[in-house]
C-alpha positions as CSV (number, residue, x, y, z in Angstrom):
1,X,-0.2,-0.3,-0.1
2,X,1.1,3.5,-0.7
3,X,0.6,6.2,1.7
4,X,-2.6,7.6,0.0
5,X,-4.0,4.2,-0.2
6,X,-3.6,4.4,4.2
7,X,-5.4,7.8,3.8
8,X,-8.0,6.6,1.3
9,X,-8.9,3.8,4.1
10,X,-9.2,5.7,6.3
11,X,-11.5,7.6,4.5
12,X,-13.9,5.0,3.9
13,X,-13.8,3.8,7.6
14,X,-13.8,6.7,9.6
15,X,-14.5,9.8,7.3
16,X,-15.3,12.3,10.3
17,X,-12.6,11.5,12.4
18,X,-9.7,14.2,12.3
19,X,-6.4,14.1,10.5
20,X,-4.9,17.1,11.1
21,X,-4.9,19.9,13.6
22,X,-3.2,23.0,12.9
23,X,-4.4,26.6,14.9
24,X,-8.0,26.5,15.1
25,X,-8.4,24.7,11.5
26,X,-9.0,21.3,11.2
27,X,-9.7,18.5,8.4
28,X,-11.3,15.3,9.1
29,X,-9.9,12.1,6.8
30,X,-12.6,11.9,4.4
31,X,-12.1,15.6,4.1
32,X,-8.7,15.1,3.2
33,X,-9.3,12.6,1.1
34,X,-11.6,14.5,-1.1
35,X,-9.6,17.5,-1.4
36,X,-6.2,15.5,-2.4
37,X,-8.0,14.3,-5.1
38,X,-9.4,17.4,-6.3
39,X,-6.3,19.3,-5.6
40,X,-4.4,16.8,-7.9
41,X,-7.1,17.2,-10.7
42,X,-5.8,20.9,-10.4
43,X,-2.3,20.2,-10.9
44,X,-2.9,17.9,-13.9
45,X,-5.2,20.7,-15.5
46,X,-1.8,22.6,-15.2
47,X,0.0,20.4,-17.3
48,X,1.9,18.5,-14.5
49,X,2.5,14.9,-15.3
50,X,3.6,11.5,-13.4
51,X,7.3,12.2,-12.9
52,X,7.4,15.7,-12.7
53,X,9.3,17.7,-10.1
54,X,6.5,20.6,-8.1
55,X,8.1,22.8,-5.7
56,X,6.5,23.6,-2.1
57,X,7.1,26.7,-0.4
58,X,4.9,27.2,2.9
59,X,5.2,26.7,6.4
60,X,3.8,24.1,8.6
61,X,-0.2,24.4,7.5
62,X,-3.0,21.9,6.4
63,X,-2.5,23.2,2.6
64,X,1.4,21.8,3.3
65,X,-0.1,18.2,4.2
66,X,-2.2,18.4,1.0
67,X,0.1,19.4,-1.3
68,X,2.2,16.6,-0.4
69,X,-0.3,14.4,-0.5
70,X,-1.4,15.9,-4.2
71,X,2.1,15.4,-5.5
72,X,2.4,11.7,-4.3
73,X,-1.5,11.0,-5.6
74,X,-0.3,12.3,-9.2
75,X,2.8,10.5,-9.4
76,X,5.2,13.8,-9.4
77,X,7.6,14.4,-7.0
78,X,7.5,16.6,-4.4
79,X,10.4,19.3,-4.0
80,X,9.9,21.2,-0.5
81,X,12.1,23.5,1.0
82,X,12.6,25.3,4.2
83,X,11.5,29.0,4.5
84,X,14.2,29.7,6.3
85,X,16.5,29.4,3.3
86,X,17.8,32.8,1.5
87,X,16.4,33.1,-1.9
88,X,19.2,32.2,-4.2
89,X,19.5,29.0,-2.2
90,X,15.9,27.9,-3.5
91,X,16.5,29.5,-6.6
92,X,19.7,27.6,-7.4
93,X,17.8,24.3,-5.5
94,X,15.1,24.7,-7.8
95,X,17.2,25.1,-10.8
96,X,18.8,21.7,-10.0
97,X,16.2,19.9,-9.9
98,X,14.4,21.2,-12.8
99,X,10.9,21.9,-11.0
100,X,8.0,22.4,-13.5
101,X,5.4,23.5,-10.8
102,X,5.6,25.6,-7.7
103,X,2.7,25.5,-4.7
104,X,2.8,29.2,-2.2
105,X,0.7,29.8,0.4
106,X,0.8,33.4,1.3
107,X,4.3,34.1,0.8
108,X,5.2,37.9,0.5
109,X,5.1,39.4,-2.8
110,X,9.0,40.2,-3.0
111,X,9.9,36.8,-2.2
112,X,7.3,35.2,-4.4
113,X,7.8,37.8,-7.7
114,X,12.1,36.7,-7.4
115,X,11.4,33.4,-7.6
116,X,8.7,33.1,-9.9
117,X,10.7,35.4,-12.5
118,X,13.5,33.0,-12.4
119,X,11.2,30.5,-13.4
120,X,8.6,32.5,-15.7
121,X,7.7,29.0,-17.7
122,X,6.4,27.7,-14.1
123,X,2.9,26.3,-13.6
124,X,2.1,28.2,-10.0
125,X,-0.4,28.1,-7.7
126,X,-1.4,30.3,-4.5
127,X,-3.3,28.2,-2.1
128,X,-5.5,30.7,0.3
129,X,-3.7,34.3,-1.4
130,X,-6.0,37.1,-1.0
131,X,-5.9,38.8,-4.6
132,X,-6.7,41.8,-3.1
133,X,-3.7,42.1,-1.1
134,X,-1.5,42.3,-4.4
135,X,-0.5,39.1,-5.5
136,X,-0.9,39.2,-9.1
137,X,1.7,38.2,-11.2
138,X,1.3,36.6,-14.3
139,X,0.7,32.6,-14.4
140,X,-0.4,32.8,-10.6
141,X,-4.1,31.4,-9.9
142,X,-5.8,32.3,-6.6
143,X,-7.4,29.6,-5.2
144,X,-9.5,29.9,-2.0
145,X,-10.9,26.4,-2.3
146,X,-10.9,23.3,-3.6
147,X,-14.6,22.8,-4.7
148,X,-14.1,21.6,-8.1
149,X,-15.4,18.0,-9.5
150,X,-12.6,17.7,-11.5
151,X,-10.7,14.7,-9.6
152,X,-7.6,12.9,-11.3
153,X,-7.9,9.5,-13.5
154,X,-5.8,6.7,-11.6
155,X,-2.3,7.1,-11.8
156,X,0.1,4.2,-12.0
157,X,2.2,4.6,-9.1
158,X,4.6,2.0,-7.1
159,X,6.4,2.3,-4.3
160,X,9.7,2.3,-6.3
161,X,9.0,5.5,-7.6
162,X,10.1,8.7,-6.6
163,X,8.8,10.5,-4.0
164,X,10.3,13.5,-3.1
165,X,14.0,15.2,-3.5
166,X,15.2,16.6,-0.2
167,X,17.8,19.3,0.5
168,X,20.0,18.9,3.0
169,X,23.4,21.0,4.0
170,X,25.1,17.1,4.1
171,X,28.3,16.9,6.2
172,X,30.3,18.6,3.8
173,X,27.7,21.8,3.4
174,X,27.4,21.4,-0.2
175,X,23.5,21.4,-0.6
176,X,22.4,18.2,-1.8
177,X,19.3,16.4,-3.1
178,X,18.7,13.1,-1.3
179,X,15.9,11.2,-3.3
180,X,13.6,9.2,-1.4
181,X,11.0,6.7,-3.0
182,X,7.2,5.7,-1.9
183,X,8.6,2.6,-0.3
184,X,11.3,4.4,2.3
185,X,8.6,6.7,3.6
186,X,6.1,3.4,4.4
187,X,9.3,1.8,5.6
188,X,10.3,4.6,7.5
189,X,6.6,5.2,8.8
190,X,6.4,1.1,9.9
191,X,9.8,1.7,11.7
192,X,8.2,4.8,13.9
193,X,5.3,2.8,14.8
194,X,6.9,-0.3,15.6
195,X,6.9,-0.1,19.3
196,X,4.4,2.8,19.3
197,X,1.6,2.0,21.8
198,X,-1.1,4.6,20.9
199,X,-4.6,3.9,20.8
200,X,-6.6,5.1,17.9
201,X,-7.1,8.2,19.6
202,X,-3.6,9.1,20.1
203,X,-2.8,12.6,18.8
204,X,0.8,13.6,17.8
205,X,2.7,16.8,18.0
206,X,4.9,18.4,15.5
207,X,7.4,20.9,16.0
208,X,9.7,20.4,13.0
209,X,9.2,22.2,9.5
210,X,7.7,19.9,6.9
211,X,10.6,20.7,4.8
212,X,12.2,17.7,7.3
213,X,12.5,14.1,6.0
214,X,12.0,13.3,9.8
215,X,8.8,15.4,9.9
216,X,7.5,13.9,6.6
217,X,8.3,10.2,8.3
218,X,6.2,11.5,11.6
219,X,3.5,12.8,9.4
220,X,3.2,9.7,7.5
221,X,3.2,7.7,9.8
222,X,0.0,9.7,11.6
223,X,-1.9,9.1,8.3
224,X,-0.6,5.4,8.3
225,X,-1.9,4.3,12.0
226,X,-5.0,6.4,11.2
227,X,-4.4,9.2,14.2
228,X,-4.7,12.8,14.6
229,X,-1.8,15.0,13.8
230,X,-1.2,18.6,15.3
231,X,0.9,20.8,13.5
232,X,2.6,23.7,14.8
233,X,5.3,26.1,13.4
234,X,8.1,25.1,15.9
235,X,8.6,26.5,19.2
236,X,7.7,30.7,19.7
237,X,7.4,30.7,23.6
238,X,7.1,27.8,26.6
239,X,3.4,29.6,27.0
240,X,2.2,29.2,24.0
241,X,3.6,25.6,23.9
242,X,2.1,24.1,26.8
243,X,-1.6,25.8,25.3
244,X,-0.6,23.9,22.0
245,X,-0.3,20.6,24.3
246,X,-2.9,21.3,26.4
247,X,-5.9,22.5,24.0
248,X,-5.2,19.7,21.6
249,X,-4.9,16.9,24.1
250,X,-1.7,16.2,22.6
251,X,-0.7,12.2,23.4
252,X,3.0,12.2,21.9
253,X,5.4,15.3,21.5
254,X,8.1,15.0,18.9
255,X,11.4,17.6,18.6
256,X,14.7,18.2,19.2
257,X,16.0,18.3,22.9
258,X,15.9,21.9,23.6
259,X,12.0,21.9,24.1
260,X,12.0,19.1,26.5
261,X,14.4,21.4,28.9
262,X,11.1,23.7,28.9
263,X,9.0,20.9,30.0
264,X,11.5,20.2,32.8
265,X,10.2,23.6,34.1
266,X,6.8,22.4,35.2
267,X,8.8,20.5,38.3
268,X,6.8,21.1,40.9
269,X,3.6,22.3,39.5
270,X,1.2,19.5,40.3
271,X,-2.0,20.8,39.6
272,X,-0.6,21.4,35.4
273,X,1.6,17.9,35.6
274,X,-1.9,16.0,37.0
275,X,-3.9,17.6,33.7
276,X,-1.2,16.6,31.3
277,X,-0.9,12.9,32.9
278,X,-4.7,12.7,31.5
279,X,-3.6,12.7,27.6
280,X,0.4,13.2,27.6
281,X,1.6,9.5,27.4
282,X,5.2,9.9,25.3
283,X,8.3,12.3,24.1
284,X,9.8,11.3,21.0
285,X,13.6,13.4,21.2
286,X,15.7,13.1,18.3
287,X,17.7,15.4,15.6
288,X,20.9,16.1,18.1
289,X,22.6,14.9,21.1
290,X,20.5,13.9,23.8
291,X,22.3,14.2,27.1
292,X,21.6,11.2,29.8
293,X,21.0,13.6,32.6
294,X,17.8,14.9,30.4
295,X,15.9,11.3,30.3
296,X,16.5,10.9,33.8
297,X,15.0,14.1,34.9
298,X,12.4,13.8,32.6
299,X,11.3,10.4,33.7
300,X,11.8,12.0,37.1
301,X,9.2,14.9,36.5
302,X,7.1,12.6,33.9
303,X,7.2,9.4,35.6
304,X,4.3,8.1,33.3
305,X,5.8,9.1,30.0
306,X,7.8,6.9,27.8
307,X,11.3,8.3,27.0
308,X,12.1,7.6,23.0
309,X,15.5,8.7,21.2
310,X,15.5,8.9,17.6
311,X,18.8,8.5,15.3
312,X,18.5,9.1,11.9
313,X,19.6,11.2,8.8
314,X,17.4,12.3,6.1
315,X,19.4,9.9,3.4
316,X,17.3,7.3,5.4
317,X,14.0,9.1,5.6
318,X,15.0,9.8,9.4
319,X,14.5,7.2,10.7
320,X,17.3,4.3,12.0
321,X,17.4,3.5,15.5
322,X,15.5,3.9,18.5
323,X,15.9,3.6,22.2
324,X,13.0,3.5,24.8
325,X,12.7,4.2,28.3
326,X,9.6,3.2,29.3
327,X,7.5,3.7,32.7
328,X,8.2,2.4,35.9
329,X,11.2,0.4,34.4
330,X,14.9,1.3,35.3
331,X,16.7,3.3,32.5
332,X,18.8,1.1,31.0
333,X,21.5,2.8,28.6
334,X,21.1,5.9,29.0
335,X,24.1,7.1,26.5
336,X,22.8,4.6,23.6
337,X,20.0,5.7,20.4
338,X,18.9,2.2,20.7
339,X,18.3,-0.6,18.3
340,X,17.8,-0.4,14.7
341,X,14.2,-1.4,13.7
342,X,13.0,-4.6,11.4
343,X,13.1,-3.0,8.1
344,X,17.0,-1.7,8.3
345,X,20.2,-2.9,9.8
346,X,22.7,-1.0,11.4
347,X,26.9,-2.3,10.8
348,X,30.1,-0.9,11.8
349,X,32.8,-0.4,9.5
350,X,36.2,-2.3,10.8
351,X,37.9,0.2,8.5
352,X,36.8,3.6,9.9
353,X,34.3,3.5,12.6
354,X,31.6,5.0,10.4
355,X,28.0,4.0,10.6
356,X,26.7,1.9,8.0
357,X,22.8,1.6,7.2
358,X,20.7,-0.5,5.0
359,X,16.9,-1.5,4.4
360,X,14.6,-0.4,2.5
361,X,14.3,3.3,4.3
362,X,17.6,4.0,3.0
363,X,17.3,6.4,-0.5
364,X,17.6,5.6,-3.8
365,X,20.7,8.2,-4.6
366,X,21.3,12.1,-5.0
367,X,19.6,13.5,-7.6
368,X,22.9,15.1,-8.9
369,X,24.0,11.3,-9.1
370,X,21.1,10.2,-10.7
371,X,20.6,12.6,-13.1
372,X,24.1,11.7,-14.9
373,X,23.4,8.0,-14.6
374,X,25.3,7.2,-11.8
375,X,23.1,4.7,-9.9
376,X,23.9,2.9,-6.5
377,X,22.1,0.5,-4.5
378,X,22.3,2.0,-0.8
379,X,19.5,-0.2,0.3
380,X,21.0,-3.2,-0.1
381,X,25.2,-2.3,-0.4
382,X,24.8,0.5,2.8
383,X,24.9,3.9,3.1
384,X,27.7,5.5,4.9
385,X,26.1,8.2,7.2
386,X,29.6,10.3,8.1
387,X,28.6,8.8,11.9
388,X,31.6,8.0,14.1
389,X,29.7,5.0,16.3
390,X,29.9,1.7,18.0
391,X,27.7,-1.3,19.0
392,X,27.6,-3.3,22.3
393,X,27.6,-6.8,22.8
394,X,23.7,-6.6,22.5
395,X,23.2,-4.8,19.5
396,X,22.9,-1.1,20.9
397,X,24.4,1.7,19.3
398,X,26.2,4.3,20.5
399,X,27.4,7.7,18.8
400,X,30.7,9.0,19.1
401,X,30.5,12.3,16.7
402,X,30.7,13.3,13.0
403,X,34.0,11.8,11.0
404,X,34.1,15.5,9.5
405,X,33.9,17.0,12.8
406,X,36.8,14.6,14.5
407,X,39.1,16.9,16.0
408,X,43.0,15.6,16.5
409,X,44.6,16.5,19.9
410,X,48.3,15.4,19.4
411,X,47.9,12.8,17.3
412,X,44.2,11.3,19.6
413,X,41.2,11.9,18.2
414,X,38.0,13.6,19.9
415,X,34.6,13.5,19.1
416,X,32.8,16.9,20.4
417,X,29.3,15.0,20.7
418,X,31.0,13.1,23.9
419,X,32.3,16.6,25.5
420,X,29.1,17.7,24.6
421,X,26.9,15.3,26.2
422,X,28.8,15.9,29.8
423,X,28.7,19.2,30.1
424,X,25.2,19.0,28.8
425,X,24.4,16.7,31.9
426,X,26.4,19.3,34.3
427,X,24.6,22.2,33.1
428,X,20.9,20.7,32.4
429,X,21.1,22.3,29.0
430,X,22.1,21.4,25.2
431,X,22.8,24.8,24.9
432,X,26.9,23.3,24.6
433,X,28.9,23.2,21.4
434,X,32.5,22.4,21.5
435,X,34.8,22.6,18.6
436,X,38.6,23.2,17.8
437,X,40.6,26.5,16.7
438,X,44.1,27.1,16.2
439,X,46.2,28.4,19.4
440,X,49.1,30.6,18.7
441,X,51.4,28.0,17.6
442,X,48.6,27.0,15.3
443,X,47.7,23.6,16.9
444,X,44.7,22.4,17.6
445,X,42.7,23.3,21.0
446,X,39.7,22.3,21.9
447,X,36.8,25.1,22.7
448,X,33.4,24.5,24.6
449,X,31.2,27.1,24.3
450,X,27.8,26.7,26.8
451,X,24.8,29.5,27.7
452,X,24.5,30.4,30.8
453,X,23.7,33.2,33.3
454,X,25.6,31.5,35.8
455,X,28.9,32.8,36.6
456,X,32.6,31.1,37.8
457,X,31.3,27.8,36.9
458,X,34.4,27.2,34.5
459,X,36.8,26.0,37.4
460,X,33.4,23.3,38.0
461,X,33.3,22.1,34.7
462,X,37.2,21.7,34.0
463,X,37.1,19.7,36.9
464,X,34.2,17.4,35.9
465,X,36.0,16.9,32.4
466,X,39.5,16.4,33.9
467,X,37.4,13.6,36.2
468,X,35.2,11.9,33.0
469,X,37.8,12.3,30.5
470,X,40.9,11.2,28.9
471,X,43.5,13.9,29.3
472,X,43.7,15.6,25.4
473,X,39.8,15.6,25.3
474,X,39.6,17.9,28.2
475,X,38.5,21.4,26.3
476,X,41.6,24.0,26.7
477,X,38.8,27.1,26.7
478,X,35.8,27.6,28.2
479,X,33.3,30.5,26.8
480,X,30.4,31.8,28.5
481,X,28.0,33.4,26.3
482,X,24.0,35.4,27.8
483,X,22.4,34.8,24.5
484,X,20.3,32.1,23.5
485,X,22.4,29.3,20.8
486,X,21.5,30.5,17.2
487,X,19.7,27.4,15.8
488,X,19.0,26.2,12.3
489,X,15.0,25.0,11.3
490,X,15.7,21.8,12.6
491,X,16.2,22.8,16.1
492,X,19.9,22.4,16.2
493,X,22.3,24.5,17.1
494,X,24.1,26.3,13.9
495,X,27.9,26.0,15.0
496,X,29.2,28.3,11.7
497,X,27.0,30.8,13.3
498,X,27.6,30.8,17.0
499,X,31.3,31.0,16.1
500,X,30.9,33.9,14.3
501,X,28.4,35.6,17.5
502,X,31.5,35.0,19.8
503,X,33.8,36.4,17.6
504,X,31.8,39.4,17.1
505,X,31.1,39.8,21.1
506,X,33.0,41.6,23.1
507,X,35.8,39.6,25.1
508,X,34.5,40.8,28.6
509,X,31.0,40.3,30.5
510,X,29.0,43.0,30.2
511,X,24.9,43.3,28.9
512,X,23.6,41.0,26.5
513,X,25.7,39.1,24.0
514,X,28.8,39.4,25.8
515,X,31.0,36.7,26.7
516,X,33.4,35.3,29.4
517,X,36.4,33.2,28.5
518,X,38.4,31.0,30.8
519,X,41.8,29.2,29.5
520,X,42.9,26.2,30.7
């Protein structure tokens, strides 16, 4: 079965059940299926056919999911970009993937005009736009509703057909197009659901942008299971976050570690905790290094919650391994990101220590290679992730760091995530970044940067590192900053921007943005 087949089945069995909630809007499975067919008919009317690439540029919303399902219904290939990308980067990637159509939603006129002028032959659709607002560019069509009787004809769409081209910066920072098939996402969705013990009334909160493959896998998993997806446009504030959880009676919260540190602030607020206990069941944490202390603290404040740690990459549709910490059970292996699901295998290269993933969720390839006729069967032969890891005797996976982020100190290999996890636990925050810089003798030294309002704690951190780490892995410099770390759209720390900010900030404490340094 394809993703749209699962939606079709739910539309037949439970047509009135809510499929997606977004702010004050909602759409049922019956309506979602109907509008998917109607919008696919509109795409066909625009001249789009199976195999065409269709760009999507909009924030999280119901129309975003609807656009994706309509593109898949027609057998086209979605190319969705993060709205955080700058315009030249958007245009460059759309050019590389040779899009034939573009779907927008309430995008500002200047951005829309710039993108559309770069592609004069695009079939452009604007969803929910206001024609009176001045969005009247040539080739654009304002669609207020999808009330049309033009449904799609049956398309022959197979599991092996390309479904999406996912933008990723990769380990080198050079943008790549990860080609994912219908089978990749079905497999990834089933992997998400493998150990979920959720009833049909469960509700999943997704904070990640839908331009991210992990987010799409979560959306598809919700639709496959037939449960309700609650969409949000990222983390705005702790108050609005909590309001969304309570208002929509969320069962599962997914996202990067930093949002769960905010939930820890509910410690001692028994009234709110009792309210959440009525419906909140699971925390899914991924996309970044997870501190063992965060797991322990979450289990202490929310003892009824199942805490799940996820590991995956864009190239394997965001699902590769998971670790479940169930209620009323001892926390085992808090440093591990778990075991692979039944759909894939994880191996460690004997030569390099690199993690290699095989399975039906592994991509078809990179678009650039496919265009040149270079095919590599990653699913069977394995995808080298660039992550360095190890497995214990029981098969549990541990991430040491990125191959390209490895620091050489006096001939020893040092992986920043190992140091970051230690400091995150000590500081009870994920706002820790470890990197290298050259000293006066042009030799590498390790720098640990952290965000904290507390002063003069560097000596404690130094003592901790000397106690827990080998001598060559102890940071030679600690930097405390006062402002929150810069994040990318996926909730990860943007180390490049962080280093730029550190260089630009005053060297002495003294107001917002200042920094204090301690050389060891």
